[in-house]
C-alpha positions in Angstrom: 22.5 27.3 5.1 22.5 27.6 8.8 19.4 25.5 9.1 21.2 22.5 7.5 23.3 22.4 10.7 20.8 23.3 13.3 19.6 19.9 14.4 22.9 18.3 13.7 24.8 20.6 16.0 22.3 20.1 18.8 22.6 16.3 18.5 25.5 14.2 19.6 26.5 12.1 16.6 29.7 10.2 16.3 29.9 9.7 12.5 32.6 7.5 11.0 33.6 7.1 7.4 32.3 3.5 7.5 28.9 4.6 8.6 28.8 7.3 5.8 29.4 4.5 3.2 26.7 2.3 4.7 23.9 1.4 2.2 21.3 2.2 4.8 20.4 5.8 5.6 20.8 6.7 9.2 17.8 9.1 9.3 14.9 9.7 7.0 13.1 13.1 7.1 9.5 12.5 5.9 7.2 15.0 4.3 3.5 14.3 4.8 0.4 14.7 2.7 -3.0 14.7 4.3 -6.5 15.9 3.7 -5.2 19.3 4.9 -3.0 19.5 1.8 -5.8 18.4 -0.5 -6.0 14.6 -0.4 -9.5 13.3 -0.8 -9.0 11.6 2.6 -6.3 10.9 5.1 -6.8 7.2 5.0 -4.7 6.0 2.0 -3.2 2.7 0.9 -1.8 2.6 -2.6 0.7 5.1 -4.1 2.3 5.1 -7.6 4.9 7.5 -9.2 4.3 7.5 -12.9 6.6 8.0 -15.8 5.6 11.7 -16.2 6.4 12.5 -12.6 2.9 12.5 -11.2 2.1 10.6 -7.9 -1.2 8.8 -7.7 -2.6 8.3 -4.2 -5.6 6.1 -3.4 -8.3 6.6 -0.9 -11.8 5.1 -0.1 -13.4 8.4 -1.3 -11.6 8.9 -4.6 -8.2 9.4 -6.3 -5.6 12.1 -5.8 -2.8 13.1 -8.3 0.1 15.0 -6.8 2.5 17.0 -9.0 5.0 17.9 -6.2 3.1 21.1 -5.4 -0.6 20.7 -6.0 -3.0 17.9 -5.5 -5.8 17.2 -8.0 -8.8 15.1 -6.9 -10.7 12.7 -9.1 -14.1 11.4 -8.0 -17.1 9.6 -9.3 -19.5 12.0 -11.2 -23.1 10.9 -11.6 -23.9 10.2 -15.3 -20.3 10.6 -16.4 -18.9 7.3 -17.6 -15.5 8.8 -18.1 -15.2 9.4 -14.4 -14.6 6.9 -11.6 -17.0 4.1 -11.1 -17.1 4.1 -7.4 -14.6 5.9 -5.2 -12.9 3.1 -3.2 -9.6 2.7 -5.0 -9.1 -1.0 -4.4 -5.9 -2.0 -6.1 -2.3 -1.0 -6.9 -1.6 1.2 -10.0 0.0 -0.3 -13.1 1.4 1.8 -16.0 1.4 0.3 -19.5 3.7 1.0 -22.4 1.4 3.9 -23.6 1.7 5.5 -20.2 -1.9 4.8 -19.4 -2.6 3.7 -15.8 -4.6 0.7 -14.7 -6.3 0.2 -11.4 -9.7 -0.8 -10.0 -12.5 0.0 -7.7 -14.7 -2.9 -6.6 -17.2 -1.8 -9.3 -14.9 -1.7 -12.3 -11.5 -1.9 -13.8 -10.2 1.5 -14.8 -7.7 2.7 -17.4 -6.6 6.4 -17.0 -6.2 7.6 -20.6 -3.4 10.2 -20.2 -3.9 11.9 -23.5 -7.5 12.5 -22.8 -7.3 13.0 -19.0 -10.3 10.6 -18.7 -11.0 7.2 -17.4 -12.2 4.2 -19.4 -14.1 1.5 -17.5 -13.7 -2.2 -18.2 -15.7 -5.2 -16.9 -14.8 -8.9 -17.0 -17.0 -10.9 -19.3 -17.3 -14.7 -19.5 -18.4 -16.9 -22.4 -21.3 -15.4 -24.2 -20.6 -11.9 -22.9 -22.1 -12.4 -19.5 -20.5 -10.0 -17.0 -18.5 -11.7 -14.2 -19.6 -10.5 -10.8 -17.4 -9.7 -7.9 -15.2 -7.0 -6.4 -12.5 -6.2 -9.0 -8.9 -6.0 -7.9 -6.1 -5.5 -10.4 -3.0 -7.4 -9.6 -0.5 -7.5 -12.5 0.0 -6.6 -16.2 1.7 -9.4 -18.0 3.7 -8.6 -21.2 1.9 -5.3 -21.5 -1.2 -7.2 -22.7 -2.7 -9.5 -20.1 -4.2 -7.9 -17.0 -4.6 -10.3 -14.0 -7.7 -9.4 -12.0 -9.2 -10.9 -8.9 -12.9 -10.9 -8.1 -12.9 -12.2 -4.5 -13.8 -15.7 -5.8 -11.3 -16.3 -8.7 -8.4 -14.8 -10.6 -8.8 -13.9 -14.3 -6.5 -13.1 -17.2 -7.9 -10.3 -19.4 -6.4 -9.2 -22.7 -6.5 -5.4 -22.7 -6.1 -5.2 -26.5 -8.9 -7.7 -27.3 -12.2 -6.2 -28.6 -14.4 -8.9 -27.0 -13.5 -8.3 -23.4 -13.8 -12.0 -22.6 -11.7 -12.9 -19.6 -10.0 -16.3 -19.0 -10.5 -17.8 -15.6 -7.1 -19.0 -14.3 -7.8 -20.3 -10.8 -10.2 -20.0 -7.9 -9.0 -18.0 -4.8 -10.6 -15.8 -2.2 -7.3 -14.3 -1.2 -6.9 -10.5 -1.4 -3.4 -10.3 -2.7 -1.5 -12.0 -5.5 2.2 -11.8 -6.3 3.5 -13.2 -9.6 6.8 -15.0 -10.4 7.8 -14.7 -14.0 9.6 -17.0 -16.4 12.6 -15.9 -18.6 10.2 -14.6 -21.3 8.2 -12.5 -18.8 5.2 -14.7 -18.6 3.6 -15.6 -15.2 4.8 -19.0 -14.1 3.7 -19.0 -10.5 1.1 -17.2 -8.4 1.4 -16.6 -4.6 -2.1 -15.8 -3.2 -2.5 -14.6 0.4 -4.1 -12.0 2.6 -7.7 -12.8 3.3 -7.2 -15.6 5.8 -4.3 -17.4 7.4 -2.0 -19.2 4.9 -0.7 -18.9 1.4 -1.6 -20.8 -1.7 1.0 -21.3 -4.5 -0.2 -22.1 -8.0 2.0 -23.2 -11.0 1.0 -21.5 -14.2 1.6 -22.8 -17.8 0.4 -20.8 -20.8 -1.9 -18.7 -18.7 -3.6 -21.7 -17.1 -3.2 -23.4 -13.7 -1.0 -26.5 -13.9 -1.5 -29.2 -11.2 -2.9 -28.7 -7.7 -2.1 -25.7 -5.5 0.3 -26.0 -2.6 -0.7 -24.6 0.8 1.9 -23.1 3.2 1.9 -21.3 6.6 -1.6 -22.5 7.6 -1.5 -20.6 10.9 0.2 -17.4 9.7 -1.5 -14.2 8.3 0.8 -13.2 5.4 1.4 -9.6 4.7 3.7 -9.7 1.8 5.6 -12.1 -0.5 8.4 -11.2 -2.8 9.3 -14.2 -4.9 12.8 -14.3 -6.5 13.3 -17.8 -8.0 12.4 -21.5 -7.4 14.2 -21.6 -4.1 13.9 -18.1 -2.7 11.0 -15.8 -1.6 10.9 -13.3 1.1 7.8 -13.6 3.3 6.4 -11.1 5.9 4.0 -12.7 8.4 2.3 -11.4 11.5 3.4 -14.2 13.8 6.9 -15.1 12.6 8.1 -11.8 11.2 10.4 -11.6 8.2 11.4 -15.0 6.6 13.9 -15.9 3.9 11.8 -18.9 2.6 12.6 -21.7 0.2 9.4 -22.5 -1.8 10.9 -25.7 -3.2 11.4 -27.2 0.3 8.9 -25.1 2.2 11.7 -24.3 4.7 12.9 -21.1 6.2 16.6 -20.3 5.9 16.3 -17.2 8.1 13.7 -15.7 10.4 13.8 -12.2 11.9 11.3 -12.2 14.7 11.6 -8.6 16.0 8.7 -7.5 13.7 6.5 -10.4 14.9 3.1 -9.2 16.2 3.3 -6.0 14.2 1.6 -5.4 10.8 4.1 -4.3 8.2 5.1 -4.0 4.5 8.0 -5.1 2.5 9.4 -3.6 -0.8 12.5 -4.4 -2.8 15.3 -1.8 -3.0 17.3 -2.7 -6.0 18.6 -6.2 -6.3 20.4 -6.6 -3.0 18.3 -4.9 -0.4 14.7 -4.7 1.0 12.9 -2.0 2.8 10.8 -3.3 5.8 8.2 -1.0 7.2 6.7 -2.1 10.6 3.8 -0.4 12.3 4.9 1.1 15.6 8.5 0.3 15.0 9.6 2.2 11.9 11.7 1.5 8.9 14.5 -1.1 8.4 16.9 -1.9 5.6 17.6 -5.5 4.9 20.7 -6.7 3.2 19.6 -9.9 1.4 23.1 -11.4 1.2 24.3 -10.9 4.7 20.8 -10.7 6.2 21.9 -7.7 8.2 19.0 -5.6 9.3 19.5 -2.0 10.3 16.9 0.4 11.7 16.5 3.8 10.2 15.5 6.8 12.4 12.3 8.3 11.2 11.8 12.0 11.6 8.9 14.1 10.3 9.0 17.6 8.9 5.7 18.5 10.5 6.9 17.2 13.9 4.4 14.4 14.2 6.5 11.9 16.2 3.6 9.5 16.5 3.2 8.9 12.8 5.2 5.6 12.9 2.3 4.2 15.0 0.1 4.3 11.9 2.5 2.8 9.3 0.6 0.4 7.1 1.7 0.0 3.5 4.9 1.0 1.6 6.0 1.9 -2.0 9.4 2.7 -3.3 9.3 4.7 -6.5 11.6 5.1 -9.5 13.5 8.0 -7.8 14.0 6.0 -4.6 11.4 8.0 -2.7 9.9 5.8 0.0 6.1 6.4 0.4 4.5 5.1 3.5 0.7 4.9 3.9 -0.7 5.8 7.3 -3.9 4.6 8.8 -5.1 8.1 9.7 -2.4 10.6 8.8 -2.3 10.4 5.0 1.0 9.4 3.3 4.6 10.2 4.3 7.5 10.3 1.8 11.3 10.6 2.0 14.2 10.0 -0.4 16.5 7.2 0.6 19.6 9.0 -0.8 19.0 12.6 0.1 20.0 14.0 3.4 17.8 16.7 4.9 20.1 17.3 7.9 23.7 16.1 8.1 25.0 15.1 11.5 28.3 16.5 12.6 30.4 15.3 15.5 31.1 17.5 18.5 34.7 18.6 18.3 36.6 17.8 21.5 37.9 20.6 23.6 40.7 19.2 25.7 39.1 15.9 25.2 35.7 17.2 26.5 32.5 17.0 24.4 30.2 17.7 27.4 29.0 21.1 26.2 25.8 22.5 24.6 25.3 24.7 21.5 23.3 27.9 22.3 23.8 30.2 19.4 24.5 29.8 15.6 25.1 32.3 12.9 26.4 32.2 9.3 28.8 34.8 8.0 29.1 36.2 4.5 31.6 33.5 3.6 29.2 30.8 4.6 31.1 29.8 7.7 29.2 28.8 10.8 29.9 30.4 14.2 28.6 28.1 16.9 28.5 29.4 20.4 28.6 26.9 23.3 28.5 26.7 27.0 31.1 26.2 28.5 33.5 25.7 25.6 33.5 29.0 23.7 33.0 29.3 20.0 33.6 26.8 17.2 34.1 28.3 13.7 33.2 25.8 11.0 33.6 26.0 7.2 30.6 25.5 4.9 31.2 21.7 4.8 31.3 21.5 8.6 35.0 21.2 9.1 36.6 23.0 12.1 38.5 26.2 11.2 39.2 27.5 14.6 38.2 27.0 18.3 37.9 30.4 20.0 38.1 30.3 23.8 38.8 32.5 26.8 42.5 32.8 27.6 43.2 34.3 31.1 45.2 37.5 30.9 44.6 37.9 27.1 42.4 41.0 26.5 41.9 39.9 22.9 40.3 36.6 23.8 36.8 35.8 24.8 35.8 37.3 28.1 34.1 33.9 29.0 33.6 30.5 27.5 29.9 30.6 28.3 28.3 32.0 25.2 
């Protein structure tokens, strides 16, 4: 138990009750997974925590599955059509109602068949069964039936239950990323396309088809992420302007946070009221959508790599509120937003003085912590960190400490 307090006692931290109740964690302690731990490669982008507890991690040289202890690699095997077709995992992961997982490489759409521990490959076909060429990128699964897939030239809607495999062309776009806004019945009603060039195109969708002409916004901005909420609100992360609370109906910004401008980043929802903003070179921030209060989170790393924030690129928040951050060269980092690795304790004043250092720590059989300081004697703390007794030198008392310098 002593290690829980080690860093805390060496760090001055004035913790108040209000801060403890804040929705934003003060510090996140990240674990890291790299090629040293068994990943196919340390350049990773997409992460997904599935319903069985496995974590899937992409790379450009194959796929990794992490069970919390061990990493299992999946790669392309020549002549084996149940293995990966190509090894550059090119899309996010999507789990269907049968717990199978959909994703893509540029060469093919993949469905991981959990019961068989194998992959099934799919290809988009047009009228007459002719294969549609392009680099496949899975974007969204609508109503557990219709997979939305980009090719670099267009966006298609593909019925995963149909035997023909014929895909419906919905719209033309060369953009790399698409975010969907759904109607009350769970069907796609709007597509936000961005990410290959400056600007963002917004398409209205009716019955799986484009309705009307697309609208173009942010012609000089490179858009990193869009999180649509309704007709009048979407959160947009852009390289030049930073984080924006944007009104799609009017095309206006209600709020702009420019501190992240000039830094690539990622944006993920945290419940209904908050966002997690990850910014390369700056770290992690929690955004309160109602108050628009933005608070930084101190990022620490179990392996001691203090430079890891310089490589932050993409982010994913899983079902257990573990935040996964992709790093350009250092694999992936993960930390739970609600679990505290180290708890900060305030320095207890000695005659109003907190100008002392901790030099020794020991835990007794009762779980109490004996913290030796210089020059303020010994602080005896209970297992929860509350002060039991302050032991000091008392001149003329042979039963007191001989010195306050421990």
